[in-house]
N, C-alpha and C positions, 0 to 999 in steps of 0.2 A: 482636603476639600473633595467633596463627592463629585465624580465625573458623571454628568448627565448625558443621556442619549442625544444625538444630533437633532432629532425631531423636536425634542423639548426646547433645546436652546434656540433653534432656528425660528420656531413659532412662539417663543417667549412664554412657554408653559412652566409653571412652578414645579419644584421638586416633589411636592406632595399632590400633584395632579392625579386624577383617576382615569380609568379606561374610557368613561363616557366623554370626557373632555377631549381625549386624544382622537376618538372616533369622530367627534363633531368637526375637529380641525381637518382630519383626513377627508371627510365628505366634502367639506368646503373647497379644499385645494384640488380635489379630484375633478371637480366641475371645470377647473381652469385648464385642464390638460386634454388635448386631443390624443387619445391612446393610439390611434392609427398613425398619426404624423409624428408624434413624439413618444415612441415606445421607450426610449432610454430615460426620458424624464419621468414617465409613468412608473417604470421599474425602480428608479431611484426613490421616488416618493413611497412606493409600496414597501421597499426594503426598509427604509428608515421608520416607517409606520409599524412594521412587524417587530423591529428591534425595540421600539419604544414600548409597545404592548408587553413584550416579554420582560422588559426591565421592570415595568410597573408590577406585573404579576409576581416576579421574583422578590421585589421589595415587600409586597404585601404578605407573601408566603413566609418570608424571613421574619417579619414582625409577629405573625401567628406562631411561628416556631419558637420564638423567644418567650411568648406568653405561655405556651404549653410547657416549655422547659421549666419556667418558674413555678407553674402549678404542680408539675411532677416533683420538683425539688422540695416544695413545701410538704407534700404528702410523704415523701421519703424521709424528711426530717422528723415528721410526726411519728412515723413507724420506728425510727431509730430511738427517738426519745422514749417512746413506750417501752422499748426493749430495755433501755437503761434503767427505767423506773420499776422494772419487774413485771410489766404487763405481759400476760401470756401471749405467745405468738402461735399462729396456726402452723401445724406441721407440714402443710403442703406449700409453704412459701418456696419460691424458686429464685436462684441466682441468675440475674440477667446482666449481660455485658452491655456497655453503651451501644447506641445504634450504629456507630461506625466500626464496631468490631466484626470479626469474621462471621460466617454464615452458618446455615443449617448443617453443613458438612463437618463443622468443627467438633472433634470428638470429645472435647472437654466440657460440653454443655448438657450432658444428660441430667434428667431430673433426679433428685435424691430419693432413695428408697423410703417407703412409708414408715418403716419401723426403725430406721436409723436415726440417731441423734443429729439434729441440724447443726452443721458446722458453718459458721459465717466467715467468709473471706472479707477481711476488713478493707480490701481495695475496691469492693463492689457494693453498691447500695442494695438494700433489701427491698423487694417489691412483691406484693401479693399478686396472685393470678388475676384478680379482678382489675389490677392496674395495667396488665399487659396490653390490652387494646389501646390504651392511651399512649403507651410507649411505642407501639407499632405506628400509631398515627403521627407521633413526633418524628419517627424515622421517615415516614412518607413525606411529611412536610419538609424535613431536612433535605431529602433528596431533591425535592422541587426547588429548593433554594440553591442547589449546586449549579454551576455553569455546565453547559453541554459537555465540555471537555472533562470536567471533574466527574460528572455522572458516567461518562464512557469509561473512565479509569476504574470507577467502582464496579461496573459490570464486567469489565475485562479481568479485574482481580478475582471476582467470583468465578469466572470461567477457569482461570488458572488453578484456583483452590480445588475446584471439582476435578480437574484433570489430574492433579497430583494424587488424588485418592483412587484413581483408576489407571495407574501406570501400565498395568499388564493387559489392559483391555484396548486393543487396537481400534475397535469400533466406537468407543465411548466419545472421544474428542469430537468427531464429526457429528454424531447424533446429538450430543449436548449443544453444539453450536447451532444446529438447526432449530432446536427448541428455544435457545436463547434469543435467536433473531425474531422470535414471536413475542418477546418480552415487550410490554407496552412502553417501557422506558426507552426503547430503541425506535419507537415510531417517529420521534422528532428527528428531522433530517440532519441537523448539525451534530446531534449526539451520535447518530448512526455513522456519519462520515468520520467522526473522530474514532469511533470504534473500529471502522474499516481500516483506518490508517494505523491504529495500534496493532491490528492483526497482521498487516503487511510488515511492519517493523519487527514483530515477533517472528514471523516466518523467515525474515532476513537473518536472524540470529542462528538459523540452522535447526535441523530436526533434533528433538529432544525426547527422551522416554516419556510416554504419555501422550505425545502428539498424534500417534496412529496415522490415520489418513486425513489429518486436519487440512493439509495443503489442498488436496483435491476438493474438499468440501467448501473451503473458503473461495476457491477459484470459481466454482459454479454458483455459490450463493450470491456473489457480487457481480457475476457476469464478466469476469476479467478476460476469459478466453475469447469472448466475442467483442469486447470493447477495449481495445488496447489503449485508447485515449484515456480511459478511466484509470488505467495503470500508470500512465505517464504523469497524471496529475498527483500521484502519490510520491513523486520524487525518486530518490535512490532505491527504496524498496521496490517501487514499481518497475524500474528498469531491470533490476535483478530478477524479479518474478517474470517479467516479459521474456528474458533470456531462458529462464527455466521452462516456460511454456513452449517455447520454440524447440528446445531440446527434447522435452517430453513428447511433443508431436512426432519428432523423428523416431523416438524410442518406440512409440506405438504403431509406427508404420512397418515395423519388422513383422516377419511372418509369425504366426501364433506360437509355434513351437519355440523359436528363438526368444520371443518375448516372455514366454512363461519361464524359461530357464533364467533369463536375466532378472525378472521380477522376483523369483525365488531367492536369488542371490542378494538382491536389494533388501528384502525383508530379513534375511539371515544376518546381514551386516548390522541391523538394528540391535540385535541381541548382544549382551555383554560378554558372552563366552567366546574365547579365542579358539579358532579352528585348529585342528591338528595339521601337521605338515603335509599329510597326504591330501587333505582337502585343499590346502593352499596350492599344492602342486597341480592338482586337477583343474583349479579355477583361476590360476594366476592370469591367464590370457583374458578371461572375462573381466577380472578386476581391473586390469590395465585398460581394457576397452571402455568400460563404463566410466572410469575416472577421466579419461581423455575426451570422451564424446559427450558426456552429460554432467560437467562439473557443477553448474548452477542448479540444475534440477535435483541432482543427488543430495546437495546440501539441504534442500527443502524436504526430502522424503526419507532420508536414512541418516545414520550416525556417521558424520564425517571423521570423528575421532577414531571410531572402530575401523573405518576404511583405511585411514592412514596407518594405523597400527598393523593391520593385516599386510599391507604392502611393505611396510618396514620389515616385518618378520620374513616375508618372502625374499626381500633383497638380502637379508642375512643368510638365508638358506642358499642363495646363489653362490656363495663363496665355496660351498662344498658339494652342491648337487646340481644336476641338470633339472631345471625347473620349467614346467610348462613346455613351450615350444622353443625356448631360448637356450642355447648351449653356452654356458658361462665358463670362461677359462679360470682355473684356480691360480692363486698367486705363484705357485711353484712352476707353472708352465712358462717356458721361455718363448716369447713370441718372435724373437729374432729382431725386434726393433729396439735400437739403442736409445737411451735417454736424450742424446743430443738431437736426434731426429724429432722427438716430441717438442723440444724447445724451439726448433726451427719452425715447426708447424704452428705452434702457439703464436710465435712472432708474426707469421704471415697472416693469421686470422686477426690478430690485434691491429696490424697495419691496415688490413682491409676494412675493419670496422671503423677506425678513426678517419680514413679517407672517405668513408661513405656517409659521414654524419651531416645531417641537415643541409643537403645539397640543394633542395628546392627553395627558390626565393619566396619570401613571405607574400601572401596574396592580400593581406589586410594590414592595417596599421593599428596594432593593439596598444600603442602608447607604452606606459610604464610597466605594463604587465607582459612584456615580450618574454619569450623563453629565456630563463636565466641560468645561473650557475647550478641550481638544483636539478637541472635537466641534463645530467651526465649520461653519455652514451658509451662509457667504457665497459669492458668485458672482464668480469672476474675470471681468474685462471681456471677454476673448476668448470666454468661455463663454456670455455673456449672450444671444447670438443663436442659440445651439444648443438643440435640443430635448433632453429628458432622455435619450432613446435615443442621440443623437449624443454627448452628454457621456460616457455609459457607454462607448461605442465609443472615444472619444478617450482615456479613462482606460486602457482595455485596451491600446491602441496604445502609449501612453507607458510603461506598465509593461513591455511587451515590449522596450522600448529602454532601460530604466532600470538595467540591471546596472552598478553602480559610479557611476551618475549620480544623485546625491541630488536635484538640481533637477527632473529629469523625474519622479522618484518623488513629490516634493512636489506637482507639478502634477497628477499622476494622483489623488492623495489629495484635493486641493481639488475636482477635478471630481466625484469620487464623493461627497464631502461635500455639495456643492451639490445633487446628486440626492437624497441621503438627506434633506436638508432639505425636500424636496418630498414627504415621507412615502412614500418609495420603499424598501420593505423589501429588495429585491434589492441596492441600492447599500450599505445598512447591513450586510447579510450579507457582501458582498464585502469591505468594509472590515474586518470582524471577521477574515476569513481572511488579509488582508494582514499583520495583526499576530499571526497564529497559526502560519502555515506556515514562517516564517523564510526565505522565498525572497527577498523584496524588501527586508525590513527586519527587524531583530532582533525576536524574539518579545516581546510586551508584554502581560502578563496584564490589566493595568488597561484598556488600550485595546481589546483583543479582547473582554473582558467587556462593556465599555460599548457597543460597536457591535453585538455579538450581542444584547444586551439591547434596544437600539433596534430591531433587526430583529424581535425577538420581540414587542415591544409594537406593531409595525406589522402583526403577523399572520403572521410567518414561523414555521411550526411546527417546522421543522428547527432554526432558531435557538433556539427554546424548549428543545429537547432538549439542545443544546450548552451553553446557559447552565446548565441543570440539572447537566450533567456537570462544568462548571467549578466550580460551587459544591460538588459532591460531592468534587471534588479539593482543595478548600480554597483557592480563589482568593484569599481575603482572610486567609489564614494559618490558618484553621480551617474544618472542614467545617460547613456550615449545612444540616442536613436539612430544616428548615422551608421555606427558600427553594427548595431543589431540588424539594421536593414540589410547590410551587405551579407551577413551570415544567413539570414532567412532567405534572401534572394538566391544565394548559392544553392541551398538545399532545394528551393522551389524550382529553379531552372533545371535541376537534375531529376525532377519528377517526384520529389519526396512529399507525400500527402500532408504530413504535419507542417513541413516547411511552407507549402503552398497556403495552408490556412493561416499560419503566423504572418506571412508576407501580406496576405489579404487584410489581416487585422491592422497591420502598420499603415497600409494605404488607406483603409477606411477611416482611420483616425488622423490621417495626415501627419504621421510621425516621420520627419526627415524626408518627406516626399509629398508631392501635391496629391490631394485626394482625387481619386478617379474611380467612379462607380463601375465603369466598364472593366477596368483591371480587376477590381474586387470580384465582380461577377465571374470573370474568366478563371480566376484562381480558385474560387470556391467550387465552381463547376468541375475543374480539373481534379481537385481534391475529392469531391464527392464521387466522381467517376471511378476513383480507386477504392471506393468503399469506406472512406473516412466518415464515420457515422454522424458526427456533429455537422459536417459540411452538407451531408445529405439532408439533415433536418433544416439547415439554412436554405437550401435550394427549394425545399417544400414551402418555406415561409415566403421566399421571394415570389414563387409562382402563385401562392395563395393571395398575396396582396398586390402583385404586379409591381414589384420593386426591383431596383438595380438593373433596369433595362429589360427585365423578363416580362413577357406577356402574362396577364392574369389568366390563370388556367387551373381550375379546381382539379381536373383529372390528373394533370402533371404533378400538382401539389400532393394529391393523395398517393400517387405512386412513389414520390420521394419520401414521404412520411412512412410508407410501408417498408421501404428499404432501410431507412434510419432506425425504425423500431426493431426490425429483425436483426440489425447489427448492434443493438443494445444501447442506443443513446436515449436518455430519459426524456428529453424534449421531443424527440421523434416519436417515442412511445405515447406520450401524452397527446400529441397532435393526431396520431393515427387513431387513438381512442375517440377523438372528436370527429374524425372522418366517419367512423362507424356509428357514433351517437347521432350525428346530424344527417348522415347519408350523403356525404360530399363526393364529388368527382366520380359519379357513376356507381358508388357503393350503396347498397341498400342499408337502411337503418337496421342495425343489429346491436341492441343494447347489451346483450350478453358478451359480445366481442368487445364492445366499448369498455365494459366493466373489467374484462380481462386485461386489456392494455393499460387502463388506468391503474389497475392493481400492480402490474409489472413496473410501471413508471414510479408509483408510490414506493415500491420496494427498493427502487434505485435512488430514492431520496428526493423525488419531485413533490414538493408541498402542494403545488396547484393541482396535480393529479390526484393527490389524496383528498383534497376538498371536492373535486369534481366527482370522485367515486362516492364520497359520502352523500352528496346530493342525489346521485343516481340510486344509491341503495335505499334512500328514503321512499322512493317511488316503487321499487321492486327489489326482491331479494335475489342476489347472484352469488355464485361460488366465491368470487373475489371479494365480496363484502366481509367475509371472515378471513382474518389473517391465517393463511394455511402454510404448512411446512412444505417446501419443495421436495420432490423425490430425487434423491441424489445417488448416483452410482459412483462411488469413490474411485473405481478403477478406470472407468471409461470417460472420465471428465475431460481428459486432454488427448483423446484418441484422434480427433479430427485435425487435419493438416491446416496450417495457417498460411 
């Protein structure tokens, strides 16, 4: 049975309805809504209307696609029949793969030479050059019939195909992405969002030959370094990239000479050639430093496999040589310490770890998902003599080598668990992500919930927000507003901007707490004061309309929209464009500035901004009217402190 859009079923429109009927119903229902007083109702009507229009257009495009396919198939059959009956064929016929096959970079699609005998691949239909425009049209219509996610996958596949052909060109991946973002197929917001998510997941897999400076280009193209909220909406890849950006900012704060030396090492690690022992000896200190200081960022910008291999070679050299700044005793040297003393030390450490486990009383009541038997805090014997920081570093190294190796993954988990047992919130938080991002092990809601809960109880505010999100998503089979409220409140009370926004959302909707506009206003204001871009946009809207206890004040609204826009929130960018277009809050009318901010919001996926810009461009030509490629410096993208 065909699933119809909610707009059609709610207003009892038939499955074969057309756009005109949908628009008539929308116009009728729109008159019944006061957009100022019922913005949620208006937005719901608008969203369902847009979905219905898209559904009808896809339905009609698919029908056209089927008709064209039938036409092309009839002509193909006629050509093949003529060939069988001995009818002469033109020598300039070309072999064309189906529309879903690879693209112009595919090396197997060159045209046959004029004087060579035509060889027919029986797996492909013969088509004349005069038929190619029709096939191209079929391809375009077929793409229009794809869902936004399917279309994003197609574009992403094209990007990877092109990158594979330019493995040795470090500049190609970034430049190609800039051009690809101008592709008309990515103008649709949902398609662009799917494409952005795919890029984030791809970066999470680690740097690969051909990526070049792709990480920096993606970061600036989507404004991730300015809008961390946008990253958090991407889930596990977003959190990993957020850590990488923080580490990169620290890297670029170093003085110019030190930074140049480290960056040269990072680029050299990308190459497949193993360095000689003299190079390792001279740079081992730097290798250890960057691995311990920038683990997440390095994974995005250089070869993790090469780095691990280089360090392993250096460790092997330590058995015989003095390497770097560390004097390593050879096996033949008698240290004077007898084995019995080592056994005593190990026992003391183990006793300390076991008596230290889970001493803090639980602050929440998580029900059946309380920390269970899988949360072992025992210490493996090889880890007993390592510091907590060394165990964390060992775990990250093992994880980077654990693809397909369950034993290495288990060792990494045990190392992290032993650190978490020492009340280390970072280790517990890392364990939560191991069972969330589906990279090293299958996603496990029970384990991720338990470990994030452990990290939250140890004071990790970001973990508190994640636990609240998990509970709101129904981690135990149903949504628990009461528990989510407790976790958001804990983060909010400690001044966490995202926690304040989440708590305001709960109060505004009356989830497990009485609705109180004064509390909503206080929390949104506190979050906005910390530079949380979406809260800044909400503050502007409150002041513009005089809502949530705030006085109606266009000047304050314009100032909030200005801050939100500069911090990268799409709604703030759109509202700030309106400020310039209408001359609100003391701003002079500046259509060029308005067009600029509408363009920025459009590039960040705001459909309303795209429509406003289109209307503005009909009156006058502005630079933003043409989709232009941003100027990107792939080295300086993450140099600013966060």
